[in-house]
C-alpha positions in Angstrom: 3.6 -36.3 40.5 1.8 -34.1 43.1 4.8 -31.7 43.0 4.5 -31.4 39.2 0.7 -30.7 39.4 1.3 -27.9 42.0 4.0 -26.3 39.8 1.6 -26.5 36.8 -1.3 -24.9 38.7 1.0 -22.1 40.0 2.2 -21.5 36.4 -1.4 -21.2 35.1 -2.3 -18.8 37.8 0.9 -16.8 37.3 0.3 -16.6 33.6 -3.3 -15.5 34.1 -2.2 -12.8 36.5 0.6 -11.7 34.1 -1.8 -11.5 31.1 -4.5 -9.5 32.9 -2.0 -7.3 34.7 -0.4 -6.3 31.4 -3.7 -5.4 29.9 -3.8 -2.0 31.7 -0.6 0.1 32.4 -0.9 3.6 33.8 1.9 6.1 33.4 3.3 7.6 36.6 2.8 11.3 36.8 3.2 14.1 39.4 5.4 14.1 42.4 6.5 11.2 44.7 3.5 9.0 45.2 3.1 5.4 46.3 2.0 3.6 43.2 2.7 0.1 44.5 -0.4 -2.2 44.2 -1.6 -4.4 47.0 0.3 -7.6 47.5 -1.4 -10.9 48.4 0.1 -12.4 51.5 -2.0 -15.6 51.7 -5.2 -17.2 50.7 -7.2 -19.8 52.6 -8.0 -22.1 50.9 -4.9 -21.8 48.7 -5.3 -20.2 45.3 -5.6 -23.1 42.9 -7.2 -25.5 45.4 -8.7 -28.8 44.2 -11.7 -30.7 45.6 -13.0 -27.4 46.7 -15.7 -27.6 49.4 -15.4 -24.4 51.4 -18.2 -21.9 51.7 -15.8 -19.0 52.3 -12.4 -17.9 51.1 -10.2 -15.4 52.8 -7.5 -13.5 50.9 -5.1 -11.4 53.0 -3.0 -8.5 51.6 -0.1 -6.5 53.0 -2.3 -3.4 53.7 -5.9 -2.5 54.1 -7.8 -2.6 50.8 -11.2 -1.6 49.5 -13.4 -2.7 46.6 -13.9 -0.5 43.6 -16.9 -1.1 41.4 -16.9 -4.8 42.1 -20.2 -5.5 40.6 -19.0 -4.2 37.2 -15.5 -5.7 37.4 -15.8 -9.2 38.9 -16.0 -11.9 36.2 -16.8 -15.5 37.2 -16.1 -18.1 34.6 -17.9 -20.4 34.1 -20.8 -18.1 35.1 -22.9 -19.2 38.1 -26.4 -18.2 38.9 -25.4 -15.8 41.6 -22.0 -14.2 41.9 -20.1 -14.8 45.2 -20.5 -12.2 47.9 -17.3 -10.3 48.5 -16.8 -8.2 51.6 -13.9 -6.5 53.3 -12.5 -8.2 56.4 -9.4 -6.8 58.1 -6.6 -6.5 55.6 -8.3 -8.8 53.2 -11.4 -9.8 51.4 -13.9 -12.5 52.3 -15.5 -14.4 49.4 -18.7 -16.3 50.3 -19.7 -18.9 47.8 -23.0 -20.9 47.6 -21.7 -24.4 47.0 -25.1 -25.6 45.7 -24.5 -23.4 42.6 -21.2 -25.1 41.6 -20.9 -27.9 39.1 -18.9 -31.0 40.0 -15.5 -31.5 38.5 -15.3 -27.9 37.3 -12.6 -25.3 37.5 -13.8 -21.8 38.4 -12.0 -18.5 37.9 -12.8 -15.4 39.8 -11.2 -12.5 37.9 -11.4 -9.3 40.0 -9.8 -7.1 37.3 -8.7 -3.9 39.1 -11.5 -3.9 41.7 -9.1 -4.4 44.6 -7.3 -1.2 45.6 -5.4 0.2 48.5 -7.7 1.9 51.1 -5.8 5.2 51.0 -3.8 5.7 47.8 -6.3 3.8 45.7 -3.5 1.8 43.9 -5.2 -1.1 42.1 -4.1 -4.7 42.0 -4.6 -5.3 38.3 -6.7 -8.4 37.6 -6.3 -10.5 40.7 -7.4 -14.0 39.9 -8.6 -16.6 42.4 -9.1 -20.1 40.9 -10.3 -23.4 42.4 -11.7 -26.7 41.2 -14.6 -28.8 42.6 -12.8 -31.8 41.2 -9.4 -33.4 41.7 -7.5 -31.2 39.2 -7.3 -27.7 37.8 -8.2 -27.4 34.2 -5.2 -26.0 32.4 -6.0 -25.1 28.8 -6.8 -21.6 27.5 -8.0 -19.4 24.7 -6.6 -16.0 23.7 -7.0 -13.6 20.8 -8.5 -10.2 20.0 -11.9 -8.7 18.9 -12.1 -6.1 16.1 -14.9 -4.2 14.4 -15.7 -6.1 11.2 -15.6 -2.9 9.1 -13.1 -0.5 10.6 -10.8 -3.3 12.0 -10.4 -1.1 15.2 -10.3 -2.9 18.6 -13.6 -3.4 20.3 -13.2 -2.6 24.0 -16.7 -3.4 25.4 -17.2 -7.0 24.2 -17.6 -10.3 26.0 -15.9 -13.4 24.6 -17.9 -16.6 25.2 -17.1 -20.3 24.8 -19.8 -22.9 24.2 -19.4 -26.7 24.2 -22.7 -27.1 22.5 -22.5 -26.5 18.7 -26.1 -25.7 17.6 -26.3 -22.3 15.9 -28.9 -21.1 18.4 -26.7 -21.8 21.4 -25.6 -18.2 21.8 -29.3 -17.2 22.0 -30.6 -19.8 24.4 -27.9 -21.8 26.2 -25.9 -21.2 29.3 -22.3 -20.1 28.7 -19.4 -22.5 29.3 -16.7 -19.9 29.8 -16.6 -16.1 29.6 -14.3 -13.1 29.8 -14.3 -9.5 28.8 -11.8 -7.9 26.4 -9.3 -5.3 27.7 -8.8 -1.8 26.4 -6.8 -3.2 23.4 -9.6 -5.5 22.4 -7.5 -8.5 23.5 -8.9 -11.4 25.6 -7.6 -14.4 27.6 -9.7 -17.3 28.9 -7.7 -19.5 31.3 -8.6 -22.7 33.2 -10.5 -24.3 30.3 -11.4 -28.0 30.4 -10.1 -30.4 27.7 -13.1 -30.3 25.3 -14.3 -29.0 22.0 -15.7 -25.4 21.8 -17.2 -22.8 19.6 -16.3 -19.2 20.3 -18.3 -16.0 20.1 -17.9 -12.3 20.9 -20.9 -10.3 22.0 -21.6 -6.6 22.8 -24.2 -7.6 25.5 -26.6 -4.7 25.9 -28.7 -6.4 28.6 -25.9 -8.3 30.4 -27.4 -11.8 30.1 -24.6 -13.3 27.9 -27.1 -14.1 25.1 -27.5 -12.6 21.6 -31.1 -11.7 22.0 -31.4 -8.0 20.9 -31.1 -6.9 17.3 -28.9 -4.0 18.2 -26.3 -6.1 19.9 -23.0 -6.7 18.2 -22.0 -10.4 17.4 -19.0 -12.3 16.1 -19.0 -16.0 15.4 -16.7 -18.5 13.7 -17.5 -21.8 11.9 -14.4 -23.4 13.5 -14.8 -25.9 16.4 -11.7 -25.5 18.5 -9.9 -28.1 20.6 -7.5 -26.3 22.9 -4.2 -27.8 23.7 -0.5 -27.3 24.6 2.3 -27.5 22.1 5.9 -28.3 23.2 8.5 -26.2 21.4 12.0 -27.7 21.7 15.3 -26.1 20.9 18.9 -27.1 21.5 21.5 -24.6 22.8 25.2 -24.5 21.8 26.1 -26.8 24.6 23.7 -29.4 23.4 21.1 -28.9 26.1 17.5 -29.3 25.0 15.2 -26.4 26.1 11.5 -26.9 26.1 8.9 -24.1 25.9 5.2 -24.6 26.0 2.5 -22.8 23.9 -1.1 -22.9 24.7 -3.4 -22.8 21.7 -5.5 -21.3 20.2 -3.6 -18.1 21.1 -4.5 -15.7 18.2 -8.2 -16.0 17.5 -9.6 -13.1 15.6 -13.3 -12.3 16.1 -14.9 -9.7 13.9 -17.9 -7.9 15.6 -20.8 -6.7 13.4 -24.3 -5.5 13.9 -27.0 -7.0 11.8 -29.2 -5.2 9.4 -32.1 -6.5 11.5 -32.0 -3.5 13.7 -35.5 -2.0 14.0 -36.0 0.6 11.4 -37.9 3.8 12.4 -38.0 7.5 11.8 -35.9 9.0 14.6 -36.6 12.7 14.0 -38.8 15.0 11.9 -38.8 18.8 11.8 -40.2 21.7 9.9 -37.3 24.0 9.4 -39.2 26.5 7.2 -42.9 26.9 6.3 -42.2 25.2 2.9 -39.4 22.9 3.9 -39.6 19.6 5.9 -37.0 17.1 6.9 -37.1 13.6 8.6 -34.4 11.2 9.5 -34.3 7.4 9.6 -32.3 5.8 12.5 -30.1 4.1 10.1 -29.3 4.1 6.4 -32.4 3.3 4.4 -31.3 1.3 1.4 -34.7 -0.2 0.7 -37.4 1.7 -1.2 -39.7 3.9 0.7 -42.7 6.1 -0.2 -43.8 9.5 0.9 -47.4 10.7 0.5 -48.6 14.2 1.1 -52.3 14.1 0.0 -52.6 17.9 -0.1 -49.5 18.4 -2.2 -48.8 15.8 -4.9 -46.3 18.0 -6.6 -43.9 18.4 -3.6 -40.2 17.8 -4.3 -38.8 14.9 -2.3 -35.1 14.2 -2.2 -33.1 11.6 -0.2 -29.5 12.5 0.5 -26.9 10.3 -1.1 -26.9 7.3 1.4 -30.5 8.0 2.3 -31.0 8.3 6.0 -32.2 11.9 5.7 -35.2 12.9 3.5 -35.9 16.5 2.5 -39.3 17.7 1.3 -40.1 21.0 -0.4 -43.8 21.9 -0.5 -45.4 23.7 -3.4 -49.0 24.0 -2.3 -49.5 27.5 -0.9 -52.4 26.7 1.3 -50.5 23.8 2.9 -47.4 26.0 3.3 -49.5 28.5 5.3 -51.1 25.9 7.5 -50.0 25.4 11.1 -49.5 21.6 10.8 -48.9 19.1 8.0 -49.5 15.4 7.9 -47.0 13.3 5.9 -47.5 9.5 5.4 -44.3 7.4 5.0 -44.2 3.7 4.1 -40.8 1.8 4.5 -39.3 -1.6 5.1 -38.6 -2.7 8.7 -36.1 -5.7 8.4 -36.7 -6.9 11.9 -40.2 -8.0 11.0 -39.2 -10.2 8.0 -39.1 -7.2 5.6 -42.6 -6.2 6.4 -44.0 -2.8 5.4 -44.2 -0.2 8.1 -46.3 2.9 8.0 -45.8 6.1 10.0 -47.7 9.4 10.1 -45.5 12.4 10.7 -46.9 15.7 11.9 -44.9 18.8 11.2 -45.8 21.9 13.1 -45.0 25.5 12.2 -43.4 27.8 14.7 -43.9 31.6 14.8 -40.2 32.3 14.0 -40.1 30.4 10.8 -39.8 32.3 7.5 -39.6 31.3 3.9 -36.4 32.0 1.8 -36.7 35.4 0.3 -33.8 35.0 -2.1 -31.8 32.4 -4.0 -28.3 31.6 -3.0 -26.1 30.3 -5.9 -22.5 29.1 -5.2 -19.7 27.4 -7.1 -16.3 26.1 -6.0 -13.4 28.6 -6.2 -11.3 25.9 -7.9 -12.3 23.7 -10.8 -10.6 20.3 -10.5 -9.9 18.4 -13.8 -12.0 15.3 -12.9 -15.0 17.1 -11.4 -17.8 19.0 -13.1 -18.4 22.6 -12.1 -21.5 22.5 -9.9 -24.0 25.3 -9.3 -25.4 24.7 -5.8 -28.7 26.3 -4.9 -30.5 26.3 -1.5 -33.9 25.2 -3.0 -35.0 23.0 -5.9 -34.9 24.4 -9.4 -38.2 24.6 -11.3 -37.0 26.5 -14.4 -33.7 27.4 -16.0 -32.8 29.8 -18.8 -29.2 29.1 -20.0 -29.2 32.2 -22.3 -29.1 34.4 -19.2 -25.6 33.2 -18.2 -22.2 33.6 -19.8 -18.8 31.9 -19.3 -15.6 33.9 -20.0 -11.9 32.9 -20.0 -9.5 35.5 -18.7 -6.7 36.2 -21.2 -4.2 38.8 -20.0 -6.4 41.7 -19.0 -9.4 40.8 -21.2 -12.1 38.1 -21.1 -13.0 35.8 -24.0 -16.4 34.2 -24.3 -16.4 30.4 -24.1 -18.9 27.8 -25.2 -20.7 25.8 -22.5 -23.8 23.8 -21.7 -25.8 23.7 -18.4 -27.7 20.5 -17.5 -29.7 19.5 -14.4 -28.1 17.1 -11.9 -30.2 14.0 -12.1 -29.3 13.1 -8.5 -30.0 16.4 -6.8 -32.9 18.8 -7.6 -30.8 21.7 -6.1 -27.8 21.3 -8.4 -26.9 22.4 -12.0 -23.8 21.2 -13.9 -21.7 23.3 -16.2 -20.3 21.4 -19.1 -17.4 23.1 -20.9 -13.9 22.6 -22.1 -12.0 24.2 -19.3 -8.3 25.0 -19.8 -5.9 24.1 -17.0 -4.3 26.8 -14.9 -6.7 29.4 -16.1 -9.1 32.0 -14.6 -12.8 32.2 -15.5 -15.8 34.3 -14.7 -19.5 33.5 -14.8 -21.9 36.3 -15.3 -25.4 35.3 -14.1 -28.3 37.6 -15.2 -31.4 38.1 -13.2 -34.0 35.4 -13.9 -31.5 32.7 -14.8 -33.3 30.2 -12.5 -36.7 30.0 -10.9 -37.2 27.8 -7.9 -40.2 25.6 -7.0 -41.3 28.2 -4.6 -41.3 30.9 -7.3 -38.2 32.7 -6.4 -35.8 34.1 -9.0 -32.1 35.0 -8.7 -30.6 38.4 -8.9 -27.6 39.4 -11.1 -24.3 38.1 -9.9 -20.7 37.4 -11.0 -18.8 34.3 -9.9 -15.1 33.7 -10.4 -13.2 30.5 -10.4 -9.8 29.1 -11.4 -8.9 25.7 -12.9 -6.1 23.5 -11.5 -3.6 21.4 -13.5 -3.5 17.6 -13.9 0.2 17.8 -13.0 -0.9 18.7 -9.4 -2.4 15.3 -8.9 -1.3 11.7 -8.8 -2.8 8.4 -10.0 -2.9 5.0 -8.4 -3.2 1.8 -10.4 -4.1 -1.1 -8.1 -4.0 -4.7 -9.0 -5.4 -7.6 -6.9 -3.9 -11.1 -7.1 -7.5 -12.5 -7.1 -8.7 -11.3 -10.5 -12.0 -13.2 -10.2 -13.2 -11.2 -7.2 -14.7 -7.7 -7.3 -13.5 -5.2 -4.7 -14.7 -1.8 -3.6 -11.5 0.3 -3.2 -11.6 3.4 -1.0 -8.9 5.9 -0.2 -9.2 7.4 3.3 -7.9 10.6 4.7 -8.5 10.0 8.4 -12.0 8.5 8.5 -13.2 10.4 5.4 -13.5 8.6 2.1 -11.9 10.8 -0.5 -12.0 8.4 -3.5 -13.8 5.2 -4.3 -13.8 2.9 -7.3 -14.9 -0.7 -8.1 -12.3 -3.1 -9.4 -12.9 -4.9 -12.8 -11.1 -8.2 -13.3 -8.9 -7.5 -10.3 -7.8 -4.0 -11.5 -8.8 -0.5 -10.6 -7.5 3.0 -11.3 -7.9 6.0 -8.9 -7.2 9.2 -10.8 -6.6 12.8 -9.9 -5.6 12.2 -6.3 -4.3 15.1 -4.2 -0.8 14.6 -2.9 -1.1 13.2 0.6 -0.7 10.1 2.6 -3.8 7.8 2.6 -5.1 4.6 4.1 -6.4 2.1 1.5 -9.4 0.0 2.2 -10.7 -2.9 0.1 -14.1 -4.4 0.5 -14.7 -7.8 -1.1 -18.0 -7.2 -2.8 -19.3 -10.8 -2.7 -22.8 -10.0 -4.0 -21.7 -7.3 -6.4 -24.1 -4.6 -5.1 -21.3 -1.9 -4.8 -21.6 -1.5 -1.0 -20.5 -3.3 2.1 -23.0 -5.8 3.6 -23.0 -6.8 7.2 -23.6 -10.3 8.4 -26.6 -12.3 9.4 -26.2 -14.7 12.3 -29.4 -16.7 11.8 -28.4 -17.4 8.2 -24.8 -17.9 9.3 -23.5 -15.3 6.9 -20.4 -13.4 7.8 -20.0 -9.7 7.0 -18.3 -9.0 3.7 -14.5 -9.1 4.3 -12.8 -5.8 4.7 -9.0 -5.3 4.2 -6.6 -2.4 5.0 -3.3 -2.0 3.2 -0.6 -2.7 5.8 0.8 0.8 5.8 -0.3 4.2 4.7 0.4 5.0 1.1 1.9 8.3 -0.1 0.5 9.8 -3.3 2.8 12.2 -5.1 1.9 14.9 -7.6 2.4 14.1 -11.3 3.1 10.5 -10.5 1.5 7.2 -11.7 1.7 4.8 -8.8 1.6 1.0 -9.3 0.5 -1.3 -6.5 0.0 -5.1 -6.3 -2.0 -6.4 -3.3 -3.1 -9.8 -2.1 -5.5 -9.2 0.8 -5.6 -12.1 3.2 -8.3 -12.5 5.9 -7.0 -13.8 9.2 -8.8 -16.2 11.4 
């Protein structure tokens, strides 16, 4: 029986070393160089000792070693009040442990990661683990899995994974950790030497290194599941009739999705006066809630918040205020950290000697008119007045131009934009002749005469994607991504959506389960035990072809 226990302990330690060692592999480059890591010759007491009562441990290696960033790399699980003191002694390391800090009948794991290196070459011993138990046996269960960003589904590489054997929701904010480890550079984790018990699991981006979720800006992942780790025997019979047993520790594929709450403190991170009549200020994060801007000396100022409004632009109209050296602007907005209370800031914008007002209007249009997009006039300042009779639209036919009917309207979303409405023929060339005085801006500037040329593309140059979800009762926000850029977005209706006029390319497809139907992704709330809205990515990139209607059925499944 004792022989079996020793074999089991060695297997646990060996598996822990193998897992952590596989976490980081460095390619060999350059000429002949010794890349062999240090080799442990012996440990006293033995690695995997039980009934541990020694104040010091000595681990000897085959060559002289040194410690590299030990304070950042040594992980003690379960954590103790003060980490062991580790020093170099001869060809080894001396580990001094305060026995008064250890719990009875507890297995401790000291994971050195790659802190132990050869003294000369610097070759690292990847994730050396020393384990011992203050009781009569080594705990042998384990947890493993991976940590991902809840929205991008990319691996998180700076998170801690924490086990608790107390199940109150507040435990991660107030209670000592039962077991802990850090993810590797692939976002994967492994917690060995776990006691037979029930646990809840968390992942934490711990900004203040106390293993508690106590700062709004920290990332958190949690699961409702209470896990009871164990070992499963997998038996198979070979052709000779011999039974082969393999053992699987579970849970071995836990997925933790890190998110940051909306409760991050909201504040104005930057304000600047770019021109005498133009101001700009920026919130530290997207400001979805309503906010108000008050300029007592200029009630007619034009205020515009960019699309997802974290940046606010202000164009002044009061000439006396424009000439002044400093301007006070009062902003009221919601700060979600303080229970959605109203916060007030007074911003002071100062004028510099080098600032000058715009002296002319810049009007631009795209060179190509796409079938699904309106032709937009883009100005550098807000429009106060427009005279559509001072512009003409002409279709080029052979070597002549034919006058074409059109209408110009203001863009309700942007005070600097005008929209041209006209029946534009595909694969055709057009010109816009803009007469002087076509537009007058809020600052009183008027445009000069100009001619703008553009061409129209054909619908045959684009592809369409018809996407159907298995769950027809759930609304999804579907996004097509080129790299990280969203190039198309549509909301599903009854499990169906259509993305039209897509440029031929290969795209990633992202689907957001819009649980509250507000047409945007919502993060989680730990105190309310609300998970972030589920986000799915189609398993492979999808190719869109020109002049092609693509049909795609998708049944997104969230792993846990």
